C-alpha positions as CSV (number, residue, x, y, z in Angstrom):
1,Q,114.2,104.3,50.5
2,V,114.5,101.6,53.0
3,Q,118.0,101.1,54.3
4,L,119.4,98.7,56.9
5,V,123.0,99.0,58.0
6,E,124.6,96.3,60.2
7,S,127.8,96.8,62.2
8,G,129.7,95.4,65.1
9,G,130.9,92.1,63.7
10,G,134.4,90.8,64.3
11,L,136.6,88.0,65.5
12,V,135.9,86.5,69.0
13,Q,137.2,83.5,70.8
14,P,134.8,80.6,71.7
15,G,132.9,81.4,74.9
16,G,133.2,85.1,74.2
17,S,130.6,87.8,73.6
18,L,129.8,90.2,70.8
19,S,127.1,92.6,70.0
20,V,125.9,93.6,66.5
21,S,123.6,96.4,65.7
22,C,121.4,97.4,62.7
23,V,120.4,101.0,62.0
24,A,117.2,101.4,59.9
25,S,116.0,104.3,57.8
26,G,113.3,104.9,55.2
27,F,110.3,103.4,57.0
28,A,108.4,103.7,60.3
29,F,110.8,101.6,62.3
30,A,108.8,101.8,65.5
31,S,105.8,100.2,63.8
32,Y,107.4,97.0,62.6
33,A,108.9,93.8,63.9
34,M,112.5,93.2,63.2
35,S,114.6,90.0,62.8
36,W,118.1,88.8,62.7
37,Y,119.2,86.0,60.3
38,R,122.6,84.5,59.6
39,Q,124.3,82.7,56.8
40,A,127.3,80.4,57.3
41,P,129.6,79.5,54.5
42,G,128.0,76.9,52.2
43,K,124.7,77.0,54.1
44,E,121.4,78.6,53.6
45,R,120.4,81.7,55.4
46,E,118.7,80.9,58.7
47,W,116.4,82.8,61.1
48,V,118.0,83.7,64.4
49,A,115.7,85.9,66.4
50,S,112.7,88.3,66.1
51,I,111.3,91.1,68.2
52,T,107.9,92.8,67.9
53,A,107.5,96.5,67.4
54,T,107.1,97.3,71.1
55,S,109.5,94.7,72.3
56,S,106.6,92.8,73.9
57,R,107.6,89.5,72.4
58,R,111.0,88.1,71.4
59,N,111.6,84.7,69.8
60,Y,114.7,82.8,69.2
61,S,115.9,79.8,67.2
62,D,116.7,76.7,69.3
63,S,120.3,77.0,68.4
64,V,120.8,80.4,70.1
65,K,118.1,80.4,72.8
66,G,119.6,81.2,76.2
67,R,122.8,82.7,74.6
68,F,121.6,85.5,72.3
69,T,119.3,88.5,73.2
70,I,117.6,90.7,70.6
71,S,116.6,94.2,71.6
72,R,115.7,97.5,70.0
73,V,115.6,101.2,70.7
74,N,112.9,102.7,68.6
75,A,114.1,106.3,69.2
76,K,117.4,105.3,67.6
77,K,115.8,103.2,64.9
78,T,118.2,100.5,65.9
79,V,117.9,96.8,66.6
80,Y,120.6,94.8,68.5
81,L,121.8,91.3,68.9
82,Q,123.8,90.5,72.0
83,M,125.6,87.2,71.6
84,N,127.1,85.4,74.6
85,S,128.8,82.0,75.0
86,L,129.7,82.1,71.3
87,K,130.6,78.8,69.6
88,P,132.5,78.2,66.4
89,E,129.2,77.2,64.7
90,D,127.9,80.7,65.3
91,T,130.4,81.9,62.6
92,A,128.3,83.5,59.9
93,V,127.4,86.7,58.2
94,Y,124.6,88.3,60.3
95,Y,121.8,90.2,58.6
96,C,118.9,92.2,59.9
97,N,115.6,92.2,58.2
98,G,112.6,94.5,58.4
99,L,109.7,94.8,56.0
100,G,111.4,92.1,53.9
101,W,114.4,94.3,53.3
102,W,118.0,93.1,54.0
103,G,121.1,94.9,55.2
104,Q,124.5,94.1,53.8
105,G,125.4,91.9,56.7
106,T,128.2,91.9,59.2
107,Q,130.7,89.1,59.6
108,V,131.0,87.3,62.9
109,T,133.9,84.8,63.3
110,V,134.2,82.6,66.4
111,S,137.6,81.0,66.5
112,S,140.6,80.5,68.7
């Protein structure tokens, strides 16, 4: 059974940094691209970043490019999202996605 478990969310001040992670199980993690999405209150879920299976290519939405970094460690079946220079508009529940499956999400709140 595919399972994705996010963690690492929390409250951070504007301009601060936070890293969230997602541990996968139930599928051949090292063979598949992974993505991060987010959903802010009252808004649709939006794509944030993706990384290929071998980390050869990473893509970002324009809203986070230059501030966020997606990475993965296949031996740990884990994908990460390092978020720097956080803004209040980054406040959302962050979800990882692989093979079309979703985790439960982790809340990130950017506020002073």
